[in-house]
Every structure is written in C-alpha cells, then in structure tokens.
C-alpha positions, 0 to 999 in steps of 0.5 A: 277662075281665081279672083284675088285682087282688084282691077284698077281703072277700067273696072266698074268697081274695085275689090278689096286687096288681100294679102298674098303668098310670096310676092304681092302684086296686082292680081285680078278678079277673073270670071267663074268659068275657066277658059284658055287663051292660045299662045304661040308655043314651040312645044305642044303639051299634053295633060297627064292621065287623071290617075296620075294627076290624082296621085300628084295631088294626093302627094302634094296634099300630104306634103302641105298638110291639106286634106287631099279632097279639098285640094282635088276639089279646088283643082276641079273647080278651077280647071277640071284637072287641066294644065293644058287645053286641047291644042296643048297650050297652058290654060290661061284666064286672060292675056294680061296677068292671067291666072295660070294652069290647073290651080289657076294661080295668079299670085306671081310677079310679072317680071319673074318669067322663070316662075311664070314659065314653070306655072305654065308648063310644070303641072306639079309646080302649079299644084304645089304653088296653089297649095301654098296659096291655100295654106297662106289663106288658112293662116290669115283668115279667122280660125275655125274651131280648134284649127284642126286641119283635118276637119273639112269644115274648118277650111270654109274661110280659106276656100273663100279667100282662095278665090277672093277675101271680100264680100263677093264670097259672103253668101249674105251679100250674094243673097241680096244682090244675086239671089240663088248664086253660090259663093266660091266656097259653096261651089267647092262644097257642092263639088264635094257633095255631088262629084260629076263625071270623071271626078266621081272616081277619085273622091267619096262624096261628102256633104261638108257643113258650111258656116251658117249664113246667119252667123256671118256679117251682113256684108264684108268679111269676118274679123280675123279675131272673131271666134267660130265653132266648127259647124256640125256634123263634122267631117274629116279628111285623110290627114289623120293628124290630131283629135278623135277622127269621129264616128260613122254617124258624123264622118261618113268618109272616115273609114280610111282614116281608121286604117292608117298604119301606126306611126303615120299620125302627126300628134303632139308629144305625150303630155308631161306630168306635173312632177316632170315639168315646171315653168322657169321664171327668170325675172328681176326688179327691172329690165336690166335685172331680168336680162342679168337673170337670163344671162346667168341662168343660161351661161352659168359657167361663163361666156366667151362673148357678151353682147351689150345693148341699151335698155331704153331704146330698141332699134340698135339692139333688134338685129342683135340676137343672131349675132349673139347666137353666132358667138353663143353670147348672152345679151346684157342691157344697160343705160345709154350713158353709164355701165350699171354697177350690177352689169359690171358685176355680171360681166366680171362673173361671165368673164368673156374674152370679148364684149360686143357693143351694139350701136354707136356712142349715141346708143352706148356712150364712150364712157361705157367703153372707157369703163370696160377698159378700166375693168380689163376689156381694152380696145382689143377686147371690145367690138363696137358694131354700129352704123349711121342710123338704125338701118345701118347698124342692123346692116353691120350687125347682119354682116358681122353675124355671117362674117361676110368677106368680099370674096365670099361665094354668091348664094352662100347665105340661106336666108335673111329676115326683114322687119320694120325698124319703126317698132319692135314686135315684128323683129322680136317675133323672128328673133329667137328663130333667127338666132337658132338659124343664125339668120341675119335680121335687117330693118326697113322703113315702111315705104322705102327700103333704106340704102344700107339695107339694100347694100347688105342684101346685095352683099349677103345675096340670100336664097330666101327673104322673109318679110315679117309683117303685113303691107302696113309695116313693109309696103309691097313696093319694098318687096318688089324692089328686093325681088328685082334687085336680087333677081329672086323668084316669087317663091324665094320671098315669103311674107309672114304676117297677121292682123296684129303683132300677136297674129304675126307672132303666130305666123312666124311660130307656125312657119318655123315650128320644126326649128324649135324644141321648146317655148319661152314666153315674154310680154309683147308690150315691151321689148327688153325681156324678149330681146335678151331672152331671145338670146337664151332661147336660141341657145335652148333651141326654143321659140320666144312667144310674145304674149298680150296683156289681155287674154290669149283667147282674144287672139285665136291664131296665137292660141292655136300656134301655142297649143300645137307647137311641138315640144321636147318632153324634157324642155321646160318652158320659160317665162321672161319677166315678172308678174307685171310682164307675164301675169298669173292669169296668162300663166293659167291660160298657158297651163290650159293650152299646153295640156294642164300639165303644170302645177299651180304655183310651180313657177321657179324663181331662178337666181 
C-alpha cells in the first residue's frame, strides 16, 4: 500500500509529512500488502483483461512522460493490476481514508466524493491520478543526473517518495532497524528485474541500478539541492526523449528505442548559432530606468495603455502583470510620492490613451495623479485600481483583468493563480505565464485566506486554481477552504512549489513550458526588474526565470528547467537588469545551459 502521511494520535510514531499532488490532506501509512475491504455497492465491477490494462498503462505513461515499465511495476506492486477484488468491490486499504484502486491512490480530499467515486470505479482515472502523483514526486525530490526522464535509474527518488518521503525508505535506516528488508523503491526494482506470473508477459526484465547506499544519508532523506550522478550502468525506458539511448552493453532493453519512427522523439529545438542569436540586456542605472528600457524596447511604436506602479514596495504591483497583458501595456515604476521626470518623458513618448495606477494613494500619491492631469491625462484617462489592503488591491486587479460583471456566466474563468502576499518571489515566478494566459493572480496570507481573496474567487469561479509555493507559504487549510467554497475536485487544485524560491520557479517553468516560446532572466533577489520585465515577457510569450545570486549549479532543478525549456529558434533571450542584478558569471552559466550558442561579450545594451 502507499504510505504518504503520518497517522496522528493512536499510531506509535509519526511519519514526516510530504507535499502532495492537488489537495493536501492527511494521508496514512498503509501496510505493504494490498488487501480489500468489502463495501455494499449497487454495481459489481470486473477488472479488464491484463492485455487491456497493459495498453491503458502504456497510453497514460506516454501521455505523462513516464517510462511505461516504471508505471507498470508500480501498479503491479500496489495491486497486482487489480482495480476490483473478486467480489467486484474496489480495492481499498482500510475503512478510514483508504488508498484506492490499482495505483492505491490516497491523495484526495475526504469531502470530494466525486473524485473518490472515480478513483474507486474508473481504472483509467485511477492510473492517470497515480501517474500525476508520481510526476509530483519527481518534481519535489532531488534531481538525479541530468534529469532525463527516460533513464530508469533517475526514478529512484520519485519511487521512494511515491510510497513515503521519509527514512522509512532509506535503505541505511532499514538495514539498522530491519536487516534484510527492502525499501519500496528496491521492491519496485526487484519486480523489474524478476517479473513474476502474468507480469512477465508485459515487460522485458531489466536490472535497474540503484543509488549506492553508501552515498545516501545514514538517516532521513536526501536534501533537495543535493547533487546525484545517474548510477551506472544506465538503462532506458520507452520515452526516447533526449540524449543518446545508450548501447547494448549498458541498455539491454534498448532495442525497442532504436526502432521508433522519425518524428516521435521529443528533442530540444536545434541549437542556434552564435551569429543568429544574442542576449538582449535591458538595463538602466536603477530599477526605474530599467523599467523604462523595458517599456521602450517592447513598445517602440507606443502603447494604448500604460500601467504605473510604485518602485519601492511590491504588494500592490504583484498582481499587475496579467492586467498589463490584458491591455498590452508596459509597466513603469516611479517613486510613491512623485512622478519621476524620466517617467513623465517616457509616458509622453509612449502616448497612451489611458494610464492605470496600481494601488491607493498610499502606493501612488494624489500628487502623481495630479501631475498626470497636468500632462494631459485627466480623470477620464486615468484608472486607479486599489483596495483597502494588498489583498483587496490584488482582488480588484484580478477582477479588472477579466472585466467581470455580475451576469458573467459561471465557470467562464479558466484558471487563477494564488501566491503569498507576504513576499514577492512566488508571485513573480508565475507573473509572465499569468500574463501570457491572462490568468488573474490573487494574494493570500500564510495561514488565513483573506476575505477579499475569497470573494474574488467566488466571483471569478475558476475551473482551476494554481497555488504557488509550499505549505510554508500557503497553508493546507487555505487549500481546503478554497476547495470547499468553490466545490472543486482535487484535480482542479494544483500546487506548484519547491524547497526554495528558485525550485518553485523551476516547478512553474516545468508546468507551463508549453505556454512559452522563449526565456527572459532577472534576479530573484529583488522584485522590480522581474515585475516590469514580466509585462514585456508576456508580450513576447516568454517566461521570466528568476536567477539566484550564487551559481545556478546550486539549484539543480532550476538548472534542469532552464536547460530543457523549449525555445523558438528565432527568440532571443533577454536579461533584465545590469551586471549587479544578473552578473557576467550567471551569463556564462546560461550560455552553457542553453547549448554554448552565445558568443562571449555578445550582450546588447538596448537604448
């Protein structure tokens, strides 16, 4: 059975809580052997044939970019490929919050009866949700090697976490407490090496190389930012995605890979030559000037609308990028009390019909509004979007972004992103993508959902909610409340997070890679360059990546997300901010990650 969370109270000891897919709930450590608990049902169900189950797993594995042999082995380990017992009842682990079905899924909300019923009765839904869970474990556990999903060895930590991400599956801990006992991931590898019974018909045996136990911590789990080489010999699955699939000496099951028809392989775009691609650096002497450079570069012929935000404080402006994208507007920054002379000149040059001010008079003073009037933008050409606090302002910006009216049809908003309003990195991680999708961004407190945010959610009535950041930023109780208030299923709430702001950035980049055609880079230490830059990035259909001050090598997941991000061959990468924001050292790292295609010293300073 899948063990993912601690049972509180009556259990002898508590296990560590892990992050979950969708709705975080209290899940339980189950026994290793699968059983079933009969329940009275009005319908008797019958398992499909093994042949049909095999085909379903292969289809879903391809869809979810998981080697099918991995997904097959998990399903065999969890249930012996059974959704129902011999009486036709769903396979359950216990009466209270059971793990369910062929994949023994236990990550769901107890109040979400629709999802629970589908997990019990719909084998394909159960497998797909199990695959989504495995992919979540892949994202939050340490990256192995180059992160190639087709290398079976690279799934060691994800398999560990699929059961439970604690030292329960640390082989060193088990050797000390229960000699001879295999961890969950070792059991899955054993199934792959020696498939038994009917299962032997559906896979070719493969001896997957585990992480050497001497490299693992004595207790606990590996740190997220730890670096792991892919254990050798390396073996490959059937994704045939990237990299050399290996030779027969190290890849005994590779013959199928080499016979894939042309065009099936998912590979990065061809590398661009130094002559055809250059970094474009947009930078000024300070944050205000950098925003001006971004605006003039992105809107050289002017803009119908300009968005104005304060330069010294982030909350009122965090939600502004989707609104700017809605109006195809640049974001300019100014001091809170005065409209800077150079900002005046830029607004005159852009010659907008309207100027949108983000925040109340505490954010952008009445003096700034008066100055705009003097310049020709009277009250009929100004729009101030503000609330009583940062959460109210974000809510009003969100509603303005989609121009919601009281008679707007229910369910018309595709998605909403929610991030903490107490810091800026999480909101900025999603800002450019939210701009591309014109997806509203709402803010929340860490442990309490502000009433302004809840009211906006009810009005927007989104079909999906993305929570940006882990439970330290957005408590699970907030997710529970959103799900209850909006009557959403677990699959309609998606949490994107990591162990640091840069790992969260990577999670967002991975989740929305298909939405973006290019990359822009800004410091993750401060907000202004990324904030104003995100408006330009949205116009370019590019993702703004927040970069650490230290080496990108210190954040393997971010490194991998950058290296694997699909890029339009004609899309030039942008750098937002000067050398003090994105240093030459980071530029050299980016060159290496993006394929050594950029010439040294080839940064353009755009006027």
